[in-house]
Structure formats: C-alpha cells, structure tokens
VOPAGU-2260 file (C-alpha; in pm, 1 decimal, decimal comma):
REM VOPAGU-2260
SITE   aa  ch    i         X         Y         Z
SITE  MET   A    0    5229,6    2510,6   12953,8
SITE  VAL   A    1    5350,6    2146,4   13160,6
SITE  ALA   A    2    5153,3    1866,3   13125,3
SITE  ILE   A    3    4964,5    1710,7   13393,8
SITE  SER   A    4    4917,8    1369,5   13416,0
SITE  PRO   A    5    4710,0    1112,1   13660,0
SITE  ARG   A    6    5044,6    1028,8   13804,0
SITE  ASP   A    7    4954,4    1378,4   13965,6
SITE  THR   A    8    4632,9    1361,3   14099,4
SITE  LEU   A    9    4757,2    1029,4   14268,9
SITE  LEU   A   10    4985,7    1159,9   14431,7
SITE  HIS   A   11    4851,4    1517,9   14566,8
SITE  VAL   A   12    4625,1    1446,4   14934,7
SITE  SER   A   13    4568,4    1748,9   15117,3
SITE  VAL   A   14    4675,5    1746,2   15487,8
SITE  LEU   A   15    4497,4    1890,4   15746,7
SITE  LEU   A   16    4209,6    1863,4   15552,1
SITE  GLU   A   17    3941,7    1879,6   15810,4
SITE  GLU   A   18    4142,7    2030,7   16064,0
SITE  ALA   A   19    4156,8    2310,1   15746,4
SITE  LEU   A   20    3726,8    2305,4   15808,5
SITE  GLN   A   21    3720,1    2364,4   16132,0
SITE  ASN   A   22    3937,5    2617,4   16271,5
SITE  LEU   A   23    3807,0    2811,0   15935,8
SITE  ALA   A   24    3460,7    2780,0   16093,8
SITE  VAL   A   25    3302,6    2727,9   15736,4
SITE  GLN   A   26    2977,8    2804,0   15665,5
SITE  PRO   A   27    2690,3    2803,4   15401,2
SITE  GLY   A   28    2678,1    3131,6   15191,2
SITE  GLY   A   29    3090,4    3188,5   15382,1
SITE  ARG   A   30    3287,8    3402,8   15108,1
SITE  TYR   A   31    3656,9    3180,9   15144,2
SITE  VAL   A   32    4005,1    3285,2   15012,4
SITE  ASP   A   33    4229,7    3022,1   14930,3
SITE  CYS   A   34    4558,3    3156,6   14905,3
SITE  THR   A   35    4775,4    2857,7   14756,6
SITE  LEU   A   36    4520,9    2686,3   14548,8
SITE  GLY   A   37    4705,1    2360,9   14390,2
SITE  ALA   A   38    4508,4    2106,6   14308,4
SITE  GLY   A   39    4244,0    2245,5   14484,7
SITE  GLY   A   40    4232,8    1972,2   14720,2
SITE  HIS   A   41    4141,1    2177,3   14990,8
SITE  ALA   A   42    3919,8    2469,4   14796,1
SITE  ARG   A   43    3697,4    2131,3   14686,5
SITE  ALA   A   44    3626,2    2099,0   15049,8
SITE  ILE   A   45    3575,1    2420,9   15157,3
SITE  MET   A   46    3322,7    2477,0   14889,0
SITE  HIS   A   47    3141,7    2133,5   14964,6
SITE  ALA   A   48    3094,5    2244,4   15332,7
SITE  SER   A   49    2972,4    2632,5   15241,3
SITE  ALA   A   50    2685,6    2516,2   15073,2
SITE  PRO   A   51    2454,2    2659,0   14977,7
SITE  GLY   A   52    2543,3    2986,2   14851,1
SITE  GLY   A   53    2933,7    2940,7   14946,7
SITE  LEU   A   54    3212,5    3162,3   14710,2
SITE  LEU   A   55    3552,1    3159,0   14723,1
SITE  LEU   A   56    3880,3    3341,0   14518,2
SITE  GLY   A   57    4160,3    3060,0   14457,8
SITE  ILE   A   58    4478,2    3247,5   14451,9
SITE  ASP   A   59    4848,3    3026,1   14371,1
SITE  ALA   A   60    5118,6    3175,9   14192,1
SITE  ASP   A   61    5180,9    2843,9   13982,5
SITE  PRO   A   62    4985,0    2913,5   13645,0
SITE  HIS   A   63    4977,6    2537,1   13619,8
SITE  ALA   A   64    4814,0    2481,6   13905,8
SITE  ILE   A   65    4510,3    2707,7   13792,0
SITE  GLU   A   66    4453,0    2448,2   13544,7
SITE  PHE   A   67    4474,9    2213,8   13791,0
SITE  ALA   A   68    4226,9    2352,1   14006,2
SITE  LYS   A   69    3975,4    2438,7   13757,3
SITE  ASP   A   70    3865,4    2098,3   13650,1
SITE  THR   A   71    3892,1    1974,5   14070,1
SITE  LEU   A   72    3655,8    2297,3   14090,3
SITE  LYS   A   73    3431,3    2278,6   13760,0
SITE  GLU   A   74    3113,2    2183,1   13975,5
SITE  TYR   A   75    3158,5    2450,3   14155,2
SITE  ALA   A   76    3207,6    2705,1   13829,8
SITE  GLU   A   77    2959,3    2935,8   13894,3
SITE  SER   A   78    3008,8    3021,5   14248,8
SITE  VAL   A   79    3452,9    3014,8   14225,2
SITE  GLN   A   80    3704,7    3319,2   14121,1
SITE  LEU   A   81    4081,4    3156,0   14009,9
SITE  VAL   A   82    4358,6    3394,4   14001,3
SITE  ASN   A   83    4675,3    3364,9   13868,3
SITE  THR   A   84    4863,9    3544,4   14118,7
SITE  ASN   A   85    5165,6    3468,9   14414,9
SITE  PHE   A   86    4983,8    3543,3   14700,6
SITE  ARG   A   87    5135,9    3873,0   14802,3
SITE  ASP   A   88    4941,9    4044,8   14608,7
SITE  LEU   A   89    4599,1    3925,3   14837,9
SITE  LYS   A   90    4469,7    4175,3   14904,7
SITE  MET   A   91    4481,1    4366,6   14586,4
SITE  ALA   A   92    4302,5    4056,3   14415,3
SITE  ALA   A   93    4050,0    4045,2   14607,2
SITE  GLY   A   94    3925,1    4368,3   14577,3
SITE  LYS   A   95    3940,1    4355,1   14236,8
SITE  ALA   A   96    3707,2    4034,7   14264,3
SITE  ASN   A   97    3513,8    4268,9   14474,5
SITE  PHE   A   98    3595,1    4005,9   14766,0
SITE  ILE   A   99    3628,0    4241,6   15097,9
SITE  PRO   A  100    3544,7    4147,9   15358,0
SITE  VAL   A  101    3524,3    3714,8   15371,5
SITE  HIS   A  102    3442,5    3455,3   15639,0
SITE  GLY   A  103    3792,5    3319,4   15649,4
SITE  VAL   A  104    4100,5    3318,0   15480,5
SITE  LEU   A  105    4334,6    2962,9   15373,9
SITE  PHE   A  106    4698,4    2911,5   15365,5
SITE  ASP   A  107    4870,4    2623,9   15252,8
SITE  LEU   A  108    5212,6    2640,5   15258,7
SITE  GLY   A  109    5539,2    2518,4   15071,4
SITE  ILE   A  110    5569,7    2343,4   14797,0
SITE  SER   A  111    5296,7    2057,5   14615,5
SITE  SER   A  112    5343,6    1739,5   14529,3
SITE  MET   A  113    5172,5    1759,1   14252,4
SITE  GLN   A  114    5487,9    2024,4   14157,8
SITE  LEU   A  115    5760,9    1785,4   14295,0
SITE  ALA   A  116    5597,3    1502,6   14068,1
SITE  GLN   A  117    5679,0    1769,2   13722,1
SITE  ALA   A  118    5972,0    1667,7   13742,1
SITE  GLU   A  119    6096,6    1902,2   13427,5
SITE  ARG   A  120    5973,9    2233,7   13697,2
SITE  GLY   A  121    6334,4    2114,6   13920,8
SITE  PHE   A  122    6207,3    2113,0   14243,1
SITE  SER   A  123    6348,3    1750,6   14361,8
SITE  PHE   A  124    6685,4    1621,4   14360,0
SITE  GLN   A  125    6539,5    1290,8   14243,8
SITE  GLU   A  126    6554,2    1359,3   13892,6
SITE  GLU   A  127    6722,4    1523,3   13633,9
SITE  ALA   A  128    6596,6    1848,2   13540,5
SITE  PRO   A  129    6741,4    2184,3   13456,6
SITE  LEU   A  130    6799,9    2430,4   13796,3
SITE  ASP   A  131    6466,7    2619,0   13848,1
SITE  MET   A  132    6226,6    2610,9   14089,0
SITE  ARG   A  133    5988,5    2885,1   13969,0
SITE  PHE   A  134    5645,7    2908,0   14122,0
SITE  SER   A  135    5624,9    3082,8   13742,9
SITE  ASP   A  136    5786,2    3099,8   13440,7
SITE  GLN   A  137    5773,0    3472,1   13455,4
SITE  GLN   A  138    5963,2    3542,4   13703,6
SITE  ALA   A  139    6353,0    3618,4   13642,4
SITE  VAL   A  140    6539,5    3403,2   13837,1
SITE  THR   A  141    6625,9    3031,6   13827,9
SITE  ALA   A  142    6778,0    2831,8   14076,8
SITE  ALA   A  143    7083,6    2804,0   13774,3
SITE  ASP   A  144    7098,1    3174,6   13853,0
SITE  ILE   A  145    7205,2    3172,9   14243,8
SITE  VAL   A  146    7406,8    2838,7   14243,3
SITE  ASN   A  147    7648,9    3006,5   13966,0
SITE  GLY   A  148    7578,5    3350,4   14041,0
SITE  PHE   A  149    7604,8    3433,1   14384,9
SITE  ALA   A  150    7932,0    3474,0   14595,8
SITE  GLU   A  151    8048,0    3196,4   14753,8
SITE  GLU   A  152    7985,6    3382,1   15096,4
SITE  GLN   A  153    7605,5    3534,4   14948,3
SITE  LEU   A  154    7548,8    3132,9   14841,1
SITE  ALA   A  155    7677,4    3018,8   15243,2
SITE  ASN   A  156    7476,4    3264,6   15412,6
SITE  LEU   A  157    7116,2    3179,8   15168,4
SITE  ILE   A  158    7139,0    2814,2   15253,6
SITE  TRP   A  159    7217,2    2906,2   15600,3
SITE  GLU   A  160    6929,9    3150,0   15667,4
SITE  PHE   A  161    6637,4    2919,0   15428,7
SITE  GLY   A  162    6789,7    2624,9   15435,9
SITE  GLU   A  163    6891,5    2611,0   15841,9
SITE  GLU   A  164    7179,4    2384,1   15697,7
SITE  ARG   A  165    7476,0    2316,4   15913,3
SITE  PHE   A  166    7727,8    2220,6   15656,4
SITE  SER   A  167    7627,1    2531,8   15474,3
SITE  ARG   A  168    7989,6    2699,6   15392,0
SITE  ARG   A  169    8105,4    2399,3   15277,0
SITE  ILE   A  170    7816,6    2350,4   15052,7
SITE  ALA   A  171    7905,9    2662,9   14903,5
SITE  LYS   A  172    8209,2    2629,4   14852,7
SITE  ALA   A  173    8180,2    2276,7   14729,4
SITE  ILE   A  174    7956,7    2419,5   14471,8
SITE  VAL   A  175    8182,4    2714,2   14356,1
SITE  ALA   A  176    8420,5    2497,2   14266,9
SITE  ALA   A  177    8205,5    2281,3   14059,3
SITE  ARG   A  178    7982,1    2556,7   13879,1
SITE  PRO   A  179    7869,4    2581,1   13638,2
SITE  LEU   A  180    7576,1    2353,2   13710,4
SITE  SER   A  181    7321,1    2263,5   13570,0
SITE  THR   A  182    7097,6    1983,7   13666,9
SITE  THR   A  183    6907,7    1900,2   13970,2
SITE  THR   A  184    7136,1    1553,9   14012,8
SITE  GLN   A  185    7420,4    1737,1   13952,2
SITE  LEU   A  186    7385,4    2014,6   14232,2
SITE  ALA   A  187    7239,1    1731,7   14498,8
SITE  ASN   A  188    7580,5    1471,4   14399,5
SITE  ILE   A  189    7779,2    1844,7   14510,5
SITE  ILE   A  190    7605,2    1914,1   14859,7
SITE  ALA   A  191    7634,0    1525,1   14933,6
SITE  ARG   A  192    7992,9    1414,4   14853,4
SITE  ALA   A  193    8042,1    1785,2   15082,2
SITE  GLN   A  194    7890,2    1660,7   15374,9
SITE  PRO   A  195    8061,3    1417,1   15630,3
SITE  ASP   A  196    7868,8    1149,1   15676,9
SITE  ARG   A  197    7574,3    1121,5   15895,2
SITE  HIS   A  198    7275,3     936,9   15931,7
SITE  SER   A  199    6945,8    1126,7   15877,0
SITE  ARG   A  200    6623,3    1043,3   15730,8
SITE  ILE   A  201    6639,3    1318,7   15538,0
SITE  HIS   A  202    6821,3    1350,2   15198,1
SITE  PRO   A  203    7149,7    1561,6   15224,7
SITE  ALA   A  204    7060,4    1743,9   14984,3
SITE  THR   A  205    6687,0    1889,0   15076,4
SITE  ARG   A  206    6815,7    2176,6   15305,5
SITE  THR   A  207    6967,8    2336,0   15028,6
SITE  PHE   A  208    6701,8    2236,5   14794,0
SITE  GLN   A  209    6453,4    2381,5   14987,8
SITE  ALA   A  210    6645,6    2718,0   15068,2
SITE  LEU   A  211    6732,2    2774,6   14670,3
SITE  ARG   A  212    6333,9    2719,7   14678,2
SITE  ILE   A  213    6256,6    2985,8   14868,7
SITE  GLY   A  214    6498,5    3262,4   14771,1
SITE  VAL   A  215    6391,5    3253,9   14424,3
SITE  ASN   A  216    6075,5    3258,2   14499,4
SITE  ASP   A  217    6110,8    3532,4   14778,2
SITE  GLU   A  218    5897,6    3307,1   15016,9
SITE  LEU   A  219    5926,3    3424,8   15319,3
SITE  SER   A  220    5916,6    3821,0   15256,5
SITE  SER   A  221    5563,4    3734,4   15052,4
SITE  LEU   A  222    5419,7    3576,0   15360,1
SITE  THR   A  223    5450,0    3835,8   15619,2
SITE  SER   A  224    5305,2    4036,8   15404,1
SITE  ALA   A  225    5033,6    3888,0   15262,6
SITE  LEU   A  226    4942,4    3773,9   15685,2
SITE  GLU   A  227    4926,4    4129,9   15671,1
SITE  GLN   A  228    4690,2    4183,0   15432,5
SITE  ALA   A  229    4452,9    3884,9   15529,0
SITE  ARG   A  230    4418,2    4033,4   15816,4
SITE  ASP   A  231    4292,6    4289,3   15667,2
SITE  ILE   A  232    4059,3    4120,8   15408,6
SITE  LEU   A  233    3867,6    3986,1   15672,7
SITE  GLY   A  234    3524,8    3971,8   15838,4
SITE  ALA   A  235    3414,7    4075,6   16180,9
SITE  GLY   A  236    3490,9    3740,5   16342,1
SITE  GLY   A  237    3649,7    3532,2   16003,6
SITE  ARG   A  238    3870,6    3279,9   16065,2
SITE  LEU   A  239    4277,2    3285,6   15940,4
SITE  VAL   A  240    4461,5    2896,6   15876,1
SITE  VAL   A  241    4757,4    2852,3   15796,8
SITE  ILE   A  242    4958,8    2549,4   15728,9
SITE  SER   A  243    5322,0    2512,6   15734,7
SITE  PHE   A  244    5623,7    2293,6   15634,3
SITE  HIS   A  245    5880,7    2364,9   15829,6
SITE  SER   A  246    6000,9    2589,8   16129,1
SITE  LEU   A  247    6114,9    2956,4   15936,3
SITE  GLU   A  248    5768,3    2975,2   15801,6
SITE  ASP   A  249    5597,2    2886,9   16175,6
SITE  ARG   A  250    5776,2    3092,8   16317,5
SITE  ILE   A  251    5663,6    3394,1   16072,5
SITE  VAL   A  252    5296,3    3251,5   16188,5
SITE  LYS   A  253    5349,8    3198,2   16553,4
SITE  GLN   A  254    5493,2    3562,2   16574,3
SITE  PHE   A  255    5284,2    3740,0   16371,2
SITE  LEU   A  256    4937,5    3565,3   16601,0
SITE  GLN   A  257    5148,8    3686,9   16847,0
SITE  ARG   A  258    5173,6    4086,3   16765,6
SITE  GLU   A  259    4798,7    4096,8   16642,3
SITE  SER   A  260    4723,5    3960,1   16929,6
SITE  ARG   A  261    4812,7    4251,4   17213,6
SITE  ASP   A  262    4722,6    4558,0   17219,7
SITE  CYS   A  263    5089,2    4709,1   17283,6
SITE  ILE   A  264    5384,8    4596,7   17098,8
SITE  CYS   A  265    5598,3    4815,0   17236,3
SITE  PRO   A  266    5962,1    4687,5   17378,7
SITE  PRO   A  267    5941,9    4537,7   17760,5
SITE  GLU   A  268    6170,2    4747,4   17902,4
SITE  GLN   A  269    5946,4    5070,5   17755,1
SITE  PRO   A  270    5733,2    5133,2   18112,5
SITE  THR   A  271    5425,4    5338,1   17889,0
SITE  CYS   A  272    5260,4    5215,4   17613,2
SITE  THR   A  273    5298,3    5454,5   17251,8
SITE  CYS   A  274    5227,4    5267,3   16988,9
SITE  GLY   A  275    4909,8    5292,1   16945,8
SITE  HIS   A  276    4903,4    4919,9   16878,7
SITE  VAL   A  277    4515,1    4720,2   16908,3
SITE  ALA   A  278    4454,3    4383,9   16873,1
SITE  THR   A  279    4305,4    4260,6   16511,5
SITE  LEU   A  280    4298,0    3932,4   16589,2
SITE  HIS   A  281    4199,5    3641,7   16866,6
SITE  THR   A  282    4425,0    3330,5   16834,7
SITE  LEU   A  283    4295,0    3011,7   16854,8
SITE  THR   A  284    4567,2    2746,2   16805,5
SITE  ARG   A  285    4779,8    2806,5   17139,9
SITE  ARG   A  286    4905,8    2510,1   17011,8
SITE  PRO   A  287    4991,9    2417,1   16624,7
SITE  VAL   A  288    4725,8    2158,7   16525,7
SITE  THR   A  289    4931,8    1849,0   16392,5
SITE  PRO   A  290    4828,0    1554,9   16185,3
SITE  THR   A  291    4724,9    1227,6   16374,0
SITE  ALA   A  292    4959,7     917,3   16368,9
SITE  ASP   A  293    4700,3     762,9   16108,5
SITE  GLU   A  294    4713,0    1078,5   15879,3
SITE  VAL   A  295    5136,4    1058,0   15874,9
SITE  GLU   A  296    5137,3     743,6   15789,4
SITE  ARG   A  297    4847,9     783,3   15495,1
SITE  ASN   A  298    5074,9    1037,3   15381,8
SITE  PRO   A  299    5427,3    1093,2   15485,7
SITE  ARG   A  300    5426,0    1456,8   15355,8
SITE  SER   A  301    5238,9    1546,7   15645,3
SITE  ARG   A  302    5460,7    1456,4   15934,8
SITE  SER   A  303    5628,9    1847,3   15924,8
SITE  ALA   A  304    5276,6    2019,7   15887,9
SITE  ARG   A  305    5146,8    2240,6   16159,6
SITE  LEU   A  306    4861,3    2474,1   16195,9
SITE  ARG   A  307    4750,3    2764,8   16323,4
SITE  ALA   A  308    4440,0    2951,1   16367,3
SITE  ALA   A  309    4362,5    3288,9   16489,1
SITE  GLU   A  310    3947,5    3492,4   16466,5
SITE  ARG   A  311    3960,3    3856,6   16340,2
SITE  ILE   A  312    3873,3    4123,1   16592,6
SITE  GLY   A  313    3668,1    4398,1   16410,4
SITE  GLY   A  314    3628,6    4418,6   16039,3
SITE  ALA   A  315    3780,0    4460,4   15772,8
SITE  ARG   A  316    3987,2    4816,9   15692,1
C-alpha cells in the first residue's frame, strides 16, 4: 500500500466544485454516484449539500484513493458506500449496492493531484520512478510493457491517438532506439531530445505521458461505456455531470450528449428514420462550463477543465 502523506492533502483541490453541485442540482435526501472518487472532495461537498438524508456511492479504480476518501468522508460513513472498481463497471456496482435509480452521477476525469504526488507510481515525469502508471496494481499492463514491447509504428500511433502529439513518430523512433527503458525520467529525457526546439508552456513529455496513461488504463473506451451506464441508472430528471481535462475526453462526452439528446441518429443523408432511437437526455450546457480566472489562479491544474451536464428524460432502464 502506497503511503499518503499530509502533502497529498494540501495538493488536492476539487475542480469546478460549485459548478458541479449546481449542475447536479443536489437536493436533501438525494442519491448520488461519484464515479471518480479521488480524495473525496466532490463527494464530501455532495454529502453536505444533500443533508439530511443524502446517500452516496463512491467508485474509484485506485485502491489508494478509496482509503484516502474513507478519511475525508468519515463523518458521513453511515450514508456512503465506497467501491474499488473501474467506472466501466458502474451499472454492476450500482446494482450490487441497490443504488438504482439515482438523482445524479458525477465524473471528474483524468489523473488527480494525489496520484501525481505519489511519485513511485510513475504518473509524473518530474521525479525518478518506475514506468508504471496503473490506476490499480491488479491491472496487468504497465507503461513499461508498452514502452518496451510495442512495435515502433504501434507506439507512434498510440502517442498520436491518445496524446495528440505531432512529433509522435520521432518520439517512437527515439524510444525504440533507446530500449530498454525503466524509469520516468529516462523516458522524459528521450522524449525531450527527440523533439525540435520549441517554445511551449507544457513540458515536451506531457502529451506522451498522457497517451501512455490512457493506454495503460484503457480510459477512453471505459468512459464511452460508463457514460451509457450512467444514463441508464439515472431516474427521471436525474443529472449527469462530467468534468474533463483534455480534448479526447471532452469530445467523447460532447458527442454522447449530442446523440442522446436526439430522437433520431440515422445518417443525415437518410430520408426516413429507421433507427428508432429516442432521446434520453436533455443537454443543460450548450457550451462547456470553464473555471473562473480566480479558480485558475488558485489552482492552475483547473485551467483545462471543461464541465458538461445533462438531465435524464424518462427514468432508469
């Protein structure tokens, strides 16, 4: 078990907290699911706003987050159920907990400051650590497996698709030439040397590390599945709120909400509807909600956050 220090507490700040509560329309006695529990900041605020009688199901793939959140939520222990599982298993977890239907589902995507602070887990390129990047040590594939085992073209495609890194082929070629690689700083240095000089506000390894983390944890396909399951467990008028931190996540959320807010998803060129699709959600955010300048100043990590929300039409299936 990785130790969690007081430093981790100081580093964790819940992003778009008030905006999330407003769009969830948290009410006393409501039932809510936090699919990305993390340190429990959003969950704690939900429990406070849903008192008296509020109930919460907290889910996280990271067992260390579950342990941390137990302390954060200790005053609400009798009203909270915490489950260590990936949100791709949302519907199963909610069913086992007798938590269908619910009034709201929240996703706060990406990696938490708490995980970045645990250097030994390999999420950060700022400190020497093994190339791990798994949310749970029960997962089989590590970042080292991808870095050292993928063919050059396969590696380049992953870096481009999940990192949107325009130098993906140069980086993949440099990685393959330098194998075997075992630590985060080794990899970060190889990535930096593979790129031409450029002026950027982000570290040259940022996009590649993002791509590896997404690949290791199968984040995008898990999100696609989890959004559909969230829709299915919401009761009539229930709210879905998603906070994303990069364009890949936000695109999936945007397209999902667009599709689920229409009565037909047939191709535009098709003259008559044959799909039988019925709208299940009403989109509440025509444009994504972004942090205020004050929030970004207090918490620079929030600068890329985008919140989208929708309301359930009908009830849980």
